[in-house]
C-alpha positions as CSV (number, residue, x, y, z in Angstrom):
1,M,43.6,57.9,10.7
2,Y,41.3,57.6,7.7
3,F,39.8,59.9,5.1
4,V,37.0,60.1,2.5
5,G,36.6,62.8,-0.1
6,I,36.6,63.9,-3.7
7,G,39.6,64.9,-5.7
8,T,42.6,63.7,-7.7
9,Q,43.9,61.0,-5.3
10,D,46.3,58.6,-6.9
11,R,44.8,55.1,-6.8
12,A,48.2,53.5,-5.9
13,A,48.9,55.9,-3.0
14,C,48.0,55.3,0.7
15,E,49.0,58.8,1.8
16,E,46.6,61.6,2.4
17,P,45.4,63.3,-0.7
18,K,47.2,66.4,-2.0
19,R,44.6,67.8,-4.4
20,A,41.2,67.1,-2.9
21,A,38.5,68.1,-0.5
22,Y,38.2,65.5,2.2
23,L,37.2,64.6,5.7
24,R,40.2,63.6,7.8
25,M,39.2,61.5,10.8
26,T,41.1,59.8,13.6
27,A,40.2,56.7,15.5
28,L,38.4,57.1,18.8
29,Q,41.6,56.2,20.7
30,L,43.3,59.3,19.1
31,K,40.5,61.7,20.2
32,G,38.1,60.9,17.2
33,E,38.8,64.3,15.6
34,I,37.2,65.1,12.3
35,G,38.2,68.0,10.1
36,L,37.5,69.2,6.5
37,S,40.8,69.7,4.7
38,N,42.3,70.4,1.3
39,R,45.9,69.6,2.1
40,P,47.8,66.7,3.7
41,V,48.5,66.5,7.4
42,S,46.0,69.2,8.3
43,Y,42.6,69.0,9.9
44,G,41.7,72.3,8.1
45,T,38.3,73.3,9.5
46,P,37.5,71.2,12.6
47,L,34.0,69.7,12.5
48,G,33.9,67.9,15.8
49,R,34.7,64.6,17.4
50,L,33.4,61.1,17.3
51,T,32.5,59.7,20.8
52,S,31.9,56.1,19.8
53,V,33.3,53.5,17.5
54,G,30.4,53.6,15.1
55,P,29.3,52.6,12.6
56,H,29.1,56.1,11.2
57,L,27.4,57.3,8.1
58,V,29.2,59.7,5.8
59,R,27.5,61.4,2.9
60,I,29.1,63.4,0.2
61,R,26.7,65.5,-1.9
62,K,27.9,67.4,-5.0
63,R,25.5,69.7,-6.8
64,G,27.2,71.8,-9.4
65,D,30.3,73.3,-7.8
66,R,28.7,73.0,-4.3
67,L,30.0,70.1,-2.1
68,S,28.6,69.0,1.2
69,F,30.0,66.5,3.7
70,E,27.6,65.0,6.3
71,I,28.5,62.7,9.2
72,D,25.8,60.9,11.0
73,A,27.7,59.7,14.1
74,D,26.5,56.2,15.0
75,N,24.2,56.1,12.0
76,D,21.2,56.8,14.3
77,G,19.4,59.5,12.4
78,P,19.3,63.2,13.2
79,S,21.0,63.8,16.6
80,P,23.1,66.5,18.3
81,D,26.4,64.6,17.6
82,D,25.9,64.8,13.8
83,M,28.2,67.1,11.7
84,Q,27.8,68.9,8.4
85,R,29.9,71.3,6.3
86,T,29.2,72.7,2.8
87,I,31.8,74.1,0.5
88,P,30.0,76.7,-1.7
89,S,32.7,76.5,-4.4
90,L,34.8,73.4,-4.8
91,R,36.9,75.2,-7.5
92,E,37.8,77.9,-5.0
93,F,38.6,75.3,-2.3
94,V,40.7,73.1,-4.6
95,P,41.4,75.2,-7.8
96,V,43.0,72.3,-9.7
97,L,39.8,70.2,-9.7
98,H,37.5,70.0,-12.7
99,E,34.9,67.5,-14.1
100,K,37.6,65.3,-15.7
101,N,39.9,64.8,-12.7
102,T,37.6,64.7,-9.7
103,H,37.0,61.3,-8.2
104,L,35.5,59.8,-5.0
105,F,38.1,58.1,-2.8
106,F,38.5,56.4,0.6
107,G,41.8,55.8,2.3
108,G,43.5,55.0,5.6
109,A,42.6,52.5,8.2
110,A,38.8,52.6,8.0
111,R,36.6,49.6,7.5
112,L,33.7,50.2,5.2
113,R,30.6,48.3,6.1
114,S,28.6,49.3,3.0
115,L,28.8,51.7,0.1
116,S,26.1,53.2,-2.2
117,F,26.0,55.8,-4.9
118,Q,23.0,57.9,-6.0
119,I,23.2,60.1,-9.0
120,D,20.5,62.8,-9.1
């Protein structure tokens, strides 16, 4: 299981985040499930399943209080297996978050091939 998201994840912790909005994903051998969650040990809102080992492209876009997660399964451009979910209000989804405690994080057993940031 691995996760990627935005929130107050403790840098020393390897556990699932407690105050965050994140994608919780399992390996293909464990059904490849993906869900959008705001609490540990929960898939929250199911988004779908991965059907191959990847690589997969995950985008996190934050504009104001609006937060979007996009998964391009297999990183092959637009296709039917892609997933997307937008949270209209991050503060409603995770009330404890604000501009001074919200960080991008990655955790679990995923292997990152590359990472890039773009600030609009």
